[in-house]
C-alpha positions in Angstrom: 82.8 168.1 28.8 81.1 171.4 27.5 80.0 171.0 24.2 78.8 173.8 22.1 75.8 173.1 19.8 73.7 175.5 17.6 69.6 175.7 17.3 67.5 176.6 14.9 64.5 177.9 15.8 62.0 179.4 13.7 64.7 179.9 11.3 67.1 182.1 14.2 70.7 180.5 15.1 70.8 180.5 19.3 73.9 178.9 20.6 73.6 177.3 23.6 76.2 175.7 26.1 75.0 171.9 27.4 76.6 170.1 30.3 77.2 166.3 28.6 77.3 163.3 31.2 76.5 162.8 35.0 75.1 166.8 36.4 77.3 169.1 37.3 77.2 169.6 41.2 76.0 172.8 42.8 76.6 174.5 46.1 74.2 172.6 48.6 75.2 169.9 47.4 78.4 169.8 47.9 77.6 171.4 51.0 75.6 168.2 51.8 78.1 165.7 50.2 80.9 167.6 52.2 79.2 167.4 55.4 77.5 164.1 55.1 73.9 164.6 56.1 71.3 166.5 54.7 70.1 169.3 57.5 65.7 169.4 56.8 64.0 172.4 58.4 60.4 169.8 60.4 57.8 171.5 62.4 58.4 171.8 66.3 56.1 169.0 66.4 53.0 167.9 64.2 51.8 164.7 64.5 52.5 162.9 61.3 53.8 165.0 59.5 57.1 165.8 61.6 57.3 165.3 65.6 59.6 163.5 68.0 59.6 160.5 70.4 60.1 160.4 74.4 63.8 159.6 73.0 63.6 162.0 71.0 63.5 159.5 67.4 61.9 162.1 65.0 59.2 160.3 62.6 56.3 161.5 60.0 55.5 161.9 56.6 58.1 165.3 55.9 60.2 163.3 58.0 59.7 160.7 55.8 61.3 162.9 52.9 64.3 164.0 54.3 65.3 160.9 55.5 64.6 159.5 51.6 66.2 162.2 50.2 69.4 161.1 52.2 68.9 157.9 51.1 68.9 158.7 47.5 72.2 160.7 47.6 73.8 158.4 50.8 72.1 155.3 49.9 71.8 155.6 53.6 68.3 157.1 54.9 70.0 158.1 58.4 71.6 160.6 57.2 70.0 163.3 58.2 69.9 166.0 61.1 66.6 167.9 62.2 66.0 171.6 63.3 62.9 172.4 64.2 61.6 175.6 63.4 58.5 177.5 63.8 56.3 179.2 60.7 58.4 182.7 60.8 62.0 181.0 61.2 61.4 178.3 57.8 62.3 180.2 55.4 64.9 182.8 56.8 66.8 179.1 57.6 66.8 178.1 54.4 67.9 181.1 52.4 71.0 182.0 54.5 71.9 178.7 54.3 71.2 177.0 58.0 69.0 173.8 56.6 69.6 172.5 53.2 66.4 170.7 52.7 62.6 172.3 53.9 60.2 169.7 55.0 57.6 171.2 56.9 53.9 171.4 56.3 54.6 174.5 53.7 52.2 175.7 51.8 53.6 175.8 47.9 52.0 179.5 46.8 53.1 181.8 43.9 54.6 185.1 46.7 56.7 182.4 47.9 57.9 180.5 44.7 58.5 183.5 43.1 59.5 186.2 46.0 61.7 184.0 48.9 64.3 182.4 46.7 63.4 178.9 47.0 62.3 176.5 44.7 58.9 174.3 45.8 60.3 170.8 44.2 56.5 169.0 44.4 53.0 168.1 46.3 53.9 165.3 48.9 49.8 166.2 50.6 47.2 168.5 49.2 45.2 170.1 52.4 43.3 172.5 52.8 42.5 175.3 55.7 39.7 174.1 58.3 38.0 175.5 61.4 37.8 173.2 65.0 35.2 174.5 67.9 34.2 173.1 71.3 30.9 170.9 70.3 29.0 172.8 73.7 29.2 176.2 71.8 26.3 174.3 69.1 28.2 175.8 65.9 27.6 173.6 63.2 29.4 176.1 60.3 32.0 178.2 60.0 29.8 180.4 58.6 28.4 181.1 62.4 32.4 182.2 63.7 30.7 186.2 63.5 32.7 187.6 66.2 34.9 184.8 67.1 38.5 184.7 68.3 40.1 182.8 66.8 43.8 181.4 67.5 46.4 180.6 64.4 49.9 180.4 63.9 51.9 183.4 63.0 53.5 184.6 59.5 51.7 181.8 57.1 48.9 181.2 54.7 46.7 180.7 57.6 46.6 184.2 58.7 45.7 185.6 55.5 42.9 183.1 54.5 41.3 183.6 57.8 41.4 187.4 57.3 39.9 186.9 53.3 37.2 184.1 54.3 36.2 186.1 56.8 35.7 189.9 54.9 34.7 187.8 51.8 31.4 186.7 54.7 30.8 190.4 56.1 32.1 188.7 59.3 34.4 190.2 62.1 36.2 188.2 63.9 39.6 188.3 66.7 42.9 187.3 65.4 44.6 185.5 68.2 48.3 184.7 66.8 51.4 183.0 68.2 54.8 181.8 66.8 54.7 178.5 67.7 52.7 176.0 67.4 52.2 174.5 70.9 51.3 178.1 71.6 48.2 178.3 69.5 46.9 174.8 70.7 47.5 176.3 74.5 45.3 179.1 73.8 43.0 176.8 72.0 42.6 174.3 74.9 42.4 176.8 77.9 39.7 178.5 76.2 41.2 182.0 75.2 40.3 181.5 71.7 36.3 180.4 70.7 38.2 178.8 67.1 41.8 177.4 66.1 42.0 177.1 62.1 45.5 175.9 60.5 45.5 172.8 57.9 42.5 170.3 58.1 45.8 167.9 58.6 47.1 170.1 61.4 43.8 170.1 63.2 43.0 166.6 63.0 47.2 166.4 64.3 46.4 168.9 67.3 43.0 168.0 68.0 45.6 164.9 69.4 47.0 167.5 71.8 43.8 169.0 73.1 42.8 167.7 77.2 39.6 166.4 75.6 39.7 165.7 71.9 36.6 164.3 71.8 34.5 167.2 73.4 36.4 169.9 69.8 35.1 168.7 66.3 36.4 170.2 63.0 33.6 172.4 60.7 32.2 171.2 57.0 34.1 174.5 55.6 37.6 173.8 53.9 38.3 177.5 52.7 41.4 177.1 50.4 43.9 175.0 48.4 46.2 173.7 50.7 49.3 171.8 48.7 52.0 171.3 50.9 55.5 170.0 50.1 59.8 170.7 50.2 61.5 173.2 49.3 65.2 174.0 48.2 66.7 177.4 47.8 67.4 179.1 44.2 70.7 178.4 42.9 71.0 174.7 42.9 69.4 172.6 40.1 71.0 169.1 40.8 70.1 169.4 44.5 66.3 170.7 43.4 65.9 167.9 40.8 67.5 165.3 42.9 64.5 166.2 45.5 61.3 166.6 43.1 62.7 163.2 42.1 62.8 161.5 45.5 59.2 162.5 45.4 58.0 161.7 42.1 59.8 158.6 42.9 57.6 157.4 45.9 54.0 158.0 43.7 55.4 156.1 40.6 56.6 153.4 42.9 53.4 153.2 44.7 51.3 153.3 40.9 54.0 150.1 39.6 53.3 147.8 43.0 56.9 148.6 44.5 56.9 148.8 48.4 59.4 148.5 50.5 59.0 144.6 51.1 59.1 143.3 47.2 61.5 145.5 46.0 65.0 143.4 47.1 62.9 140.4 45.1 62.7 142.5 42.1 66.3 144.4 41.9 67.8 140.4 42.9 65.9 138.2 41.7 62.9 138.7 39.7 61.6 137.0 36.6 60.5 139.3 34.3 60.4 142.9 35.3 59.3 144.8 33.5 61.5 148.1 31.4 59.7 150.8 33.1 60.9 148.2 36.7 64.3 147.9 35.4 65.1 151.3 34.8 63.2 152.1 38.0 65.8 150.2 40.6 68.7 151.5 38.3 69.6 147.6 36.5 68.5 149.7 32.8 69.0 153.5 31.4 70.6 156.5 32.9 67.9 157.9 35.9 70.7 158.0 38.7 73.9 159.3 35.8 71.6 161.9 35.1 71.1 162.9 38.9 75.2 162.7 39.7 74.2 160.0 42.6 74.3 156.2 42.2 72.7 154.7 39.7 70.2 152.5 42.5 69.0 155.8 44.5 64.9 154.9 44.0 65.7 151.9 44.9 67.0 153.1 48.4 64.7 155.3 49.0 61.5 152.9 48.5 63.9 150.0 50.1 64.4 152.5 53.0 61.8 154.3 53.5 58.5 153.4 51.2 56.4 154.3 48.5 53.7 157.1 48.9 51.0 154.6 50.0 53.5 153.3 52.9 54.3 156.2 54.0 51.1 157.5 54.2 49.7 154.3 55.9 52.9 155.1 58.7 52.3 158.6 59.6 49.2 160.0 58.1 46.5 156.9 58.7 46.8 156.7 62.3 45.4 160.2 62.4 41.9 158.6 61.0 42.0 161.5 58.2 40.5 160.0 54.8 43.4 159.5 52.1 41.1 161.3 49.3 42.5 163.7 47.0 46.1 162.4 47.7 44.9 158.7 46.6 46.7 157.6 43.7 45.4 159.5 40.0 44.5 155.9 39.4 42.1 155.2 42.2 39.8 158.5 42.6 43.0 161.2 43.5 45.2 163.6 42.3 48.0 162.1 43.6 50.5 161.3 39.6 54.1 161.1 39.2 55.9 161.9 36.0 57.3 159.1 34.3 60.7 157.7 35.6 62.7 157.4 31.9 
């Protein structure tokens, strides 16, 4: 129902229509529920983040957040379909409604957040742009790349950062750009360019596809901040809230010590669950009601997909990337979730 409330702020009376009770679904959430699945935009193949095996099964950190959103909405993490998108296609696909959720190693920037009609729901991976070269070039620093030809993806922050870096350091370069990530990797591997630049996580992932991975090295310089995370279209605040709090729930669960293995015991047979744990699994409070979904939404996310640490271990750890700033705030990193209460 609608309740009229008069607020007084600094002596000025304001009238506001406030929704009371369950959150009201918007166009995107209604569409998702009607279809019975989340259409999720992912990369065309980036190991550790979103890629397929020989049977066509998708996996990766970005994929797991698609699954987590499905678990929260439907209680079933399998209720997802995937749309592999190039960097230049991803925003149009979200704007047109071709996808419901973009979870594709995408950097949150001010321009993207304010001019494309989209909302970033949070950060699932803190990254930074780096450079990879062949070891036999004898280069040990990005400051030695004057005159180099550099391969990268078209329509990315990587292109812009590269231009800024070379210009700021008084160096020239020849950009060699492609739409698809696999085209960039193939061009670099064939010797069409001297350098491959993208996010450091992407370099680690794509290095595994090269003919001789050990013949290449990532230079020490990180030239940008690349906070990566899922995005949704403007206009459906409830769907935005669900995606945002799914991300927060995976981080909060790791901090609370809740895992896919032990959370069921907490819900069914626990001697002394804390109030925070009771709220998390939905046996106390109204966290699910506030989002307009089942009270066990966070329980379903962790039981079926896992906490942030489990998602990292399953997908990113095999790339031998240090967790670094992606550790929890109380373990030397900057991963920090607002409280679920």
